[in-house]
N, CA, C and O atoms as a DFTB+ gen file, in Angstrom:
448 C
 N C O
     1  1      70.879      72.535     125.753
     2  2      72.111      71.959     125.304
     3  2      73.070      73.111     124.964
     4  3      73.021      73.651     123.859
     5  1      73.937      73.484     125.908
     6  2      74.866      74.585     125.658
     7  2      76.018      74.150     124.750
     8  3      76.517      73.028     124.836
     9  1      76.413      75.063     123.892
    10  2      77.541      74.822     122.995
    11  2      78.622      75.829     123.349
    12  3      78.400      77.039     123.324
    13  1      79.774      75.315     123.673
    14  2      80.897      76.188     124.021
    15  2      81.837      76.317     122.832
    16  3      82.299      75.324     122.269
    17  1      82.105      77.554     122.470
    18  2      83.042      77.834     121.400
    19  2      84.252      78.538     121.988
    20  3      84.132      79.345     122.910
    21  1      85.375      78.233     121.461
    22  2      86.603      78.880     121.903
    23  2      86.982      79.913     120.844
    24  3      87.430      79.565     119.751
    25  1      86.798      81.175     121.184
    26  2      87.123      82.261     120.260
    27  2      88.458      82.862     120.661
    28  3      88.498      83.886     121.344
    29  1      89.512      82.259     120.258
    30  2      90.851      82.776     120.557
    31  2      91.677      82.714     119.279
    32  3      91.675      81.714     118.562
    33  1      92.377      83.799     119.018
    34  2      93.239      83.831     117.851
    35  2      94.461      82.963     118.118
    36  3      95.066      83.022     119.188
    37  1      94.801      82.176     117.143
    38  2      95.988      81.357     117.324
    39  2      97.212      82.253     117.187
    40  3      97.358      82.985     116.208
    41  1      98.058      82.185     118.152
    42  2      99.255      83.008     118.131
    43  2     100.464      82.125     117.907
    44  3     100.473      80.947     118.263
    45  1     101.468      82.710     117.320
    46  2     102.736      82.026     117.112
    47  2     103.802      82.818     117.847
    48  3     103.591      83.976     118.207
    49  1     104.929      82.198     118.065
    50  2     105.982      82.907     118.781
    51  2     106.571      83.995     117.892
    52  3     106.390      83.990     116.674
    53  1     107.270      84.918     118.517
    54  2     107.804      86.066     117.788
    55  2     108.850      85.674     116.756
    56  3     109.035      86.379     115.764
    57  1     109.522      84.583     116.974
    58  2     110.575      84.173     116.055
    59  2     110.117      83.271     114.934
    60  3     110.914      82.930     114.060
    61  1     108.877      82.880     114.930
    62  2     108.367      81.979     113.905
    63  2     108.105      82.742     112.613
    64  3     107.388      83.743     112.603
    65  1     108.692      82.258     111.529
    66  2     108.469      82.883     110.232
    67  2     107.321      82.182     109.524
    68  3     107.396      80.994     109.211
    69  1     106.269      82.932     109.280
    70  2     105.151      82.420     108.498
    71  2     105.236      83.024     107.105
    72  3     105.991      83.970     106.881
    73  1     104.484      82.494     106.190
    74  2     104.493      83.009     104.820
    75  2     104.031      84.474     104.801
    76  3     104.597      85.300     104.084
    77  1     103.015      84.780     105.582
    78  2     102.512      86.153     105.623
    79  2     103.562      87.116     106.171
    80  3     103.693      88.239     105.684
    81  1     104.297      86.683     107.169
    82  2     105.347      87.540     107.722
    83  2     106.468      87.758     106.721
    84  3     107.013      88.858     106.630
    85  1     106.815      86.732     105.977
    86  2     107.878      86.866     104.974
    87  2     107.449      87.822     103.873
    88  3     108.238      88.670     103.456
    89  1     106.230      87.706     103.400
    90  2     105.725      88.603     102.350
    91  2     105.665      90.036     102.865
    92  3     106.055      90.964     102.156
    93  1     105.184      90.228     104.082
    94  2     105.092      91.569     104.650
    95  2     106.478      92.172     104.859
    96  3     106.678      93.364     104.624
    97  1     107.427      91.360     105.295
    98  2     108.787      91.849     105.482
    99  2     109.415      92.223     104.154
   100  3     110.097      93.244     104.062
   101  1     109.203      91.426     103.132
   102  2     109.744      91.753     101.806
   103  2     109.139      93.058     101.282
   104  3     109.852      93.884     100.712
   105  1     107.844      93.247     101.469
   106  2     107.198      94.484     101.029
   107  2     107.743      95.684     101.802
   108  3     107.923      96.761     101.234
   109  1     108.004      95.499     103.090
   110  2     108.555      96.581     103.898
   111  2     109.957      96.940     103.446
   112  3     110.302      98.119     103.372
   113  1     110.772      95.935     103.144
   114  2     112.141      96.192     102.681
   115  2     112.126      96.921     101.341
   116  3     112.906      97.851     101.136
   117  1     111.259      96.516     100.439
   118  2     111.160      97.194      99.136
   119  2     110.716      98.643      99.319
   120  3     111.276      99.549      98.703
   121  1     109.722      98.858     100.155
   122  2     109.218     100.215     100.366
   123  2     110.246     101.082     101.081
   124  3     110.375     102.265     100.768
   125  1     110.980     100.516     102.036
   126  2     112.020     101.278     102.727
   127  2     113.152     101.632     101.783
   128  3     113.658     102.753     101.818
   129  1     113.559     100.688     100.933
   130  2     114.593     100.978      99.939
   131  2     114.119     102.061      98.973
   132  3     114.911     102.908      98.559
   133  1     112.863     102.041      98.618
   134  2     112.318     103.073      97.730
   135  2     112.309     104.431      98.421
   136  3     112.581     105.450      97.786
   137  1     111.998     104.456      99.718
   138  2     112.015     105.724     100.452
   139  2     113.435     106.285     100.536
   140  3     113.634     107.491     100.386
   141  1     114.412     105.426     100.772
   142  2     115.806     105.878     100.806
   143  2     116.228     106.383      99.429
   144  3     116.934     107.387      99.325
   145  1     115.807     105.704      98.391
   146  2     116.101     106.152      97.031
   147  2     115.425     107.485      96.743
   148  3     115.987     108.318      96.031
   149  1     114.241     107.700      97.277
   150  2     113.560     108.985      97.111
   151  2     114.313     110.117      97.776
   152  3     114.383     111.220      97.234
   153  1     114.878     109.856      98.948
   154  2     115.702     110.871      99.611
   155  2     116.934     111.170      98.771
   156  3     117.304     112.332      98.601
   157  1     117.568     110.134      98.246
   158  2     118.747     110.338      97.402
   159  2     118.387     111.086      96.118
   160  3     119.173     111.904      95.639
   161  1     117.225     110.817      95.567
   162  2     116.792     111.517      94.357
   163  2     116.572     113.001      94.629
   164  3     116.823     113.835      93.759
   165  1     116.106     113.331      95.821
   166  2     115.921     114.743      96.171
   167  2     117.241     115.462      96.389
   168  3     117.349     116.653      96.100
   169  1     118.242     114.759      96.894
   170  2     119.509     115.406      97.203
   171  2     120.468     115.447      96.021
   172  3     121.401     116.251      96.019
   173  1     120.263     114.610      95.029
   174  2     121.139     114.596      93.859
   175  2     120.800     115.742      92.926
   176  3     119.703     116.301      92.946
   177  1     121.782     116.063      92.116
   178  2     121.513     117.062      91.090
   179  2     120.642     116.438      90.007
   180  3     120.562     115.216      89.884
   181  1     120.009     117.272      89.245
   182  2     119.121     116.765      88.199
   183  2     119.950     116.135      87.093
   184  3     121.105     116.506      86.885
   185  1     119.377     115.211      86.408
   186  2     120.056     114.496      85.337
   187  2     119.478     113.102      85.227
   188  3     118.435     112.800      85.807
   189  1     120.168     112.254      84.475
   190  2     119.660     110.902      84.257
   191  2     119.638     110.096      85.549
   192  3     118.726     109.296      85.760
   193  1     120.632     110.294      86.419
   194  2     120.633     109.583      87.690
   195  2     119.456     109.972      88.557
   196  3     118.884     109.131      89.250
   197  1     119.085     111.258      88.520
   198  2     117.945     111.716      89.302
   199  2     116.632     111.162      88.788
   200  3     115.736     110.854      89.575
   201  1     116.510     111.032      87.478
   202  2     115.284     110.491      86.891
   203  2     115.161     109.006      87.212
   204  3     114.068     108.524      87.508
   205  1     116.279     108.275      87.155
   206  2     116.236     106.847      87.493
   207  2     115.870     106.646      88.955
   208  3     115.043     105.797      89.287
   209  1     116.491     107.429      89.821
   210  2     116.198     107.303      91.246
   211  2     114.744     107.663      91.534
   212  3     114.099     107.033      92.372
   213  1     114.235     108.668      90.843
   214  2     112.840     109.060      91.012
   215  2     111.906     107.932      90.582
   216  3     110.920     107.641      91.260
   217  1     112.218     107.310      89.469
   218  2     111.402     106.194      88.979
   219  2     111.437     105.017      89.947
   220  3     110.409     104.397      90.218
   221  1     112.626     104.714      90.467
   222  2     112.746     103.613      91.428
   223  2     111.936     103.915      92.684
   224  3     111.274     103.029      93.224
   225  1     111.986     105.165      93.151
   226  2     111.231     105.544      94.347
   227  2     109.731     105.413      94.117
   228  3     109.016     104.907      94.982
   229  1     109.254     105.854      92.982
   230  2     107.817     105.793      92.699
   231  2     107.332     104.356      92.519
   232  3     106.309     103.970      93.085
   233  1     108.058     103.569      91.738
   234  2     107.638     102.192      91.470
   235  2     107.787     101.330      92.723
   236  3     106.900     100.540      93.044
   237  1     108.904     101.480      93.427
   238  2     109.104     100.703      94.651
   239  2     108.095     101.066      95.723
   240  3     107.602     100.190      96.434
   241  1     107.782     102.350      95.847
   242  2     106.782     102.775      96.824
   243  2     105.403     102.235      96.498
   244  3     104.676     101.792      97.387
   245  1     105.048     102.273      95.226
   246  2     103.746     101.739      94.820
   247  2     103.674     100.231      95.031
   248  3     102.642      99.712      95.457
   249  1     104.754      99.533      94.736
   250  2     104.796      98.086      94.936
   251  2     104.660      97.742      96.419
   252  3     103.905      96.842      96.788
   253  1     105.389      98.460      97.257
   254  2     105.293      98.225      98.694
   255  2     103.898      98.489      99.229
   256  3     103.409      97.760     100.093
   257  1     103.252      99.537      98.715
   258  2     101.899      99.853      99.174
   259  2     100.888      98.804      98.721
   260  3      99.996      98.431      99.483
   261  1     101.022      98.333      97.501
   262  2     100.073      97.333      96.997
   263  2     100.204      96.025      97.772
   264  3      99.208      95.457      98.222
   265  1     101.437      95.554      97.922
   266  2     101.635      94.288      98.639
   267  2     101.284      94.449     100.120
   268  3     100.662      93.564     100.707
   269  1     101.677      95.565     100.722
   270  2     101.314      95.814     102.114
   271  2      99.810      95.892     102.306
   272  3      99.281      95.389     103.297
   273  1      99.121      96.518     101.367
   274  2      97.665      96.586     101.433
   275  2      97.019      95.222     101.308
   276  3      96.027      94.942     101.982
   277  1      97.569      94.367     100.453
   278  2      97.044      93.004     100.329
   279  2      97.257      92.209     101.610
   280  3      96.381      91.456     102.035
   281  1      98.421      92.379     102.219
   282  2      98.693      91.668     103.476
   283  2      97.724      92.126     104.562
   284  3      97.161      91.306     105.287
   285  1      97.535      93.440     104.669
   286  2      96.641      93.972     105.699
   287  2      95.196      93.540     105.448
   288  3      94.474      93.203     106.386
   289  1      94.783      93.551     104.199
   290  2      93.388      93.217     103.909
   291  2      93.084      91.736     104.082
   292  3      91.932      91.375     104.319
   293  1      94.082      90.872     103.971
   294  2      93.835      89.435     104.114
   295  2      94.203      88.888     105.487
   296  3      94.058      87.689     105.729
   297  1      94.677      89.742     106.389
   298  2      95.077      89.283     107.723
   299  2      93.843      88.886     108.528
   300  3      92.829      89.584     108.528
   301  1      93.952      87.764     109.206
   302  2      92.842      87.259     110.006
   303  2      92.851      87.769     111.436
   304  3      91.818      87.754     112.106
   305  1      93.991      88.214     111.907
   306  2      94.093      88.639     113.296
   307  2      95.000      89.845     113.420
   308  3      95.457      90.404     112.423
   309  1      95.248      90.229     114.629
   310  2      96.055      91.396     114.900
   311  2      97.527      91.052     115.051
   312  3      97.979      89.998     114.603
   313  1      98.270      91.948     115.686
   314  2      99.696      91.701     115.891
   315  2      99.925      90.462     116.750
   316  3      99.209      90.217     117.720
   317  1     100.933      89.692     116.375
   318  2     101.264      88.497     117.142
   319  2     100.603      87.225     116.668
   320  3     100.864      86.155     117.219
   321  1      99.755      87.312     115.665
   322  2      99.075      86.115     115.182
   323  2      99.805      85.450     114.021
   324  3      99.407      84.372     113.579
   325  1     100.863      86.074     113.526
   326  2     101.618      85.501     112.420
   327  2     101.083      85.876     111.054
   328  3     101.493      85.299     110.046
   329  1     100.176      86.833     111.008
   330  2      99.581      87.231     109.731
   331  2     100.334      88.351     109.032
   332  3      99.967      88.722     107.917
   333  1     101.365      88.899     109.641
   334  2     102.157      89.938     109.009
   335  2     101.510      91.301     109.003
   336  3     101.857      92.136     108.169
   337  1     100.586      91.554     109.901
   338  2      99.844      92.812     109.897
   339  2     100.745      94.004     110.205
   340  3     100.569      95.078     109.630
   341  1     101.702      93.824     111.102
   342  2     102.603      94.921     111.452
   343  2     103.491      95.259     110.264
   344  3     103.685      96.435     109.955
   345  1     104.030      94.256     109.599
   346  2     104.849      94.481     108.411
   347  2     104.043      95.083     107.272
   348  3     104.557      95.896     106.504
   349  1     102.783      94.686     107.160
   350  2     101.920      95.262     106.124
   351  2     101.686      96.744     106.337
   352  3     101.743      97.530     105.392
   353  1     101.422      97.130     107.588
   354  2     101.245      98.554     107.878
   355  2     102.543      99.332     107.701
   356  3     102.522     100.479     107.255
   357  1     103.673      98.717     108.047
   358  2     104.967      99.378     107.832
   359  2     105.223      99.566     106.342
   360  3     105.734     100.608     105.931
   361  1     104.877      98.576     105.532
   362  2     105.044      98.702     104.086
   363  2     104.153      99.812     103.523
   364  3     104.561     100.554     102.630
   365  1     102.939      99.915     104.052
   366  2     102.056     101.006     103.611
   367  2     102.651     102.373     103.956
   368  3     102.616     103.295     103.141
   369  1     103.193     102.495     105.161
   370  2     103.755     103.778     105.595
   371  2     105.001     104.132     104.787
   372  3     105.111     105.248     104.279
   373  1     105.939     103.191     104.662
   374  2     107.159     103.464     103.901
   375  2     106.853     103.677     102.419
   376  3     107.499     104.495     101.764
   377  1     105.876     102.948     101.892
   378  2     105.495     103.137     100.496
   379  2     104.918     104.515     100.239
   380  3     105.210     105.135      99.217
   381  1     104.104     104.993     101.161
   382  2     103.549     106.334     101.028
   383  2     104.651     107.387     101.087
   384  3     104.653     108.333     100.301
   385  1     105.577     107.222     102.011
   386  2     106.704     108.155     102.111
   387  2     107.523     108.134     100.825
   388  3     107.928     109.188     100.335
   389  1     107.770     106.954     100.277
   390  2     108.543     106.841      99.040
   391  2     107.833     107.514      97.873
   392  3     108.479     108.167      97.053
   393  1     106.525     107.364      97.787
   394  2     105.783     107.985      96.693
   395  2     105.807     109.507      96.823
   396  3     105.959     110.212      95.825
   397  1     105.659     110.010      98.031
   398  2     105.711     111.463      98.230
   399  2     107.089     112.002      97.875
   400  3     107.198     113.008      97.174
   401  1     108.146     111.342      98.352
   402  2     109.499     111.803      98.032
   403  2     109.797     111.675      96.538
   404  3     110.427     112.554      95.949
   405  1     109.345     110.584      95.933
   406  2     109.527     110.426      94.491
   407  2     108.772     111.473      93.698
   408  3     109.266     111.964      92.684
   409  1     107.580     111.817      94.152
   410  2     106.813     112.870      93.483
   411  2     107.481     114.228      93.591
   412  3     107.519     114.990      92.626
   413  1     108.010     114.529      94.780
   414  2     108.735     115.793      94.957
   415  2     109.982     115.835      94.071
   416  3     110.290     116.865      93.471
   417  1     110.692     114.712      93.994
   418  2     111.869     114.662      93.138
   419  2     111.489     114.770      91.665
   420  3     112.230     115.356      90.876
   421  1     110.359     114.218      91.295
   422  2     109.892     114.313      89.909
   423  2     109.566     115.753      89.546
   424  3     109.918     116.215      88.460
   425  1     108.899     116.462      90.441
   426  2     108.593     117.878      90.203
   427  2     109.885     118.661      90.078
   428  3     110.000     119.547      89.231
   429  1     110.856     118.339      90.916
   430  2     112.131     119.054      90.886
   431  2     112.889     118.799      89.575
   432  3     113.482     119.725      89.021
   433  1     112.876     117.557      89.074
   434  2     113.574     117.271      87.821
   435  2     112.847     117.864      86.622
   436  3     113.482     118.187      85.618
   437  1     111.538     118.012      86.706
   438  2     110.776     118.606      85.598
   439  2     111.031     120.103      85.479
   440  3     111.000     120.657      84.381
   441  1     111.285     120.759      86.619
   442  2     111.530     122.209      86.600
   443  2     112.885     122.539      85.997
   444  3     113.052     123.576      85.356
   445  1     113.864     121.641      86.208
   446  2     115.226     121.941      85.754
   447  2     115.401     121.760      84.270
   448  3     116.494     121.976      83.746
């Protein structure tokens, strides 16, 4: 008595917004904004504005990495399945960049 199973990942179209895609996109936007803030913190002169920008870069980068990591760890399939895996990896990458830039800016503000 043979049993046939269909092992295929359910895919959704590229334009379909799923909850996982929305969460991954939000995490990516937060992490990208934090990375841009980290660049601005490095280019600004030291002072209260530099410390605020550094804090935003560090906290935003960490938030993007945590949420991106949760999306990646709970994804059931690969790209194209609607699980937000691509956005999760982008959030991890931008979050890491933001944390590195924020750390460099923090070292720079501590020296001054």
